[in-house]
VMD Tcl script that draws the C-alpha trace (Angstrom):
set ca {
  {-167.23 -39.88 208.06}
  {-167.29 -43.03 210.18}
  {-170.71 -44.61 210.47}
  {-170.94 -44.08 214.23}
  {-170.21 -40.37 213.90}
  {-172.78 -39.95 211.14}
  {-175.38 -41.81 213.24}
  {-174.78 -39.40 216.12}
  {-175.53 -36.31 214.04}
  {-179.36 -36.70 214.00}
  {-179.40 -37.35 217.75}
  {-177.28 -34.27 218.45}
  {-179.47 -32.20 216.12}
  {-182.65 -33.34 217.89}
  {-181.15 -32.61 221.32}
  {-180.04 -29.12 220.26}
  {-183.45 -28.34 218.76}
  {-185.21 -29.53 221.93}
  {-182.89 -27.43 224.10}
  {-183.40 -24.32 221.96}
  {-187.16 -24.78 222.09}
  {-187.11 -25.23 225.88}
  {-184.78 -22.28 226.50}
  {-186.70 -20.02 224.12}
  {-190.11 -21.13 225.34}
  {-189.40 -20.17 228.93}
  {-189.08 -16.52 228.01}
  {-186.31 -15.92 230.55}
  {-183.43 -16.22 228.12}
  {-184.52 -14.36 225.01}
  {-184.90 -16.07 221.65}
  {-182.93 -19.24 220.99}
  {-182.74 -21.12 217.71}
  {-180.72 -24.00 216.35}
  {-178.57 -23.79 213.24}
  {-177.11 -26.91 211.64}
  {-173.88 -26.05 209.85}
  {-171.35 -28.45 208.42}
  {-167.59 -27.90 208.39}
  {-167.96 -27.07 204.70}
  {-170.51 -24.35 205.52}
  {-168.18 -22.91 208.14}
  {-165.18 -22.85 205.82}
  {-167.17 -21.16 203.04}
  {-168.85 -18.50 205.16}
  {-167.08 -15.19 205.52}
  {-169.62 -13.84 208.02}
  {-172.61 -14.81 210.16}
  {-174.96 -13.52 207.43}
  {-173.17 -15.67 204.85}
  {-173.46 -18.71 207.13}
  {-177.20 -18.18 207.49}
  {-177.52 -18.00 203.72}
  {-175.32 -21.05 203.07}
  {-177.27 -23.23 205.50}
  {-180.63 -22.14 204.19}
  {-181.60 -20.51 207.47}
  {-182.17 -17.29 205.58}
  {-184.25 -17.53 202.43}
}
mol new
graphics top color blue
foreach p $ca { graphics top sphere $p radius 0.5 }
foreach p [lrange $ca 0 end-1] q [lrange $ca 1 end] { graphics top cylinder $p $q radius 0.2 }
display resetview
């Protein structure tokens, strides 16, 4: 991965987490959460439940 792209990942992650917290905290839009998944996670997961497990979002 080019250095610039890899440097953008933490900033995008932080922005998505902030947005999910804001949207979820308002109470008008239901529950929102952020899930960080790599292309490898996506290619390995056969379902949403599998993706949650692969990313560690589900214990």
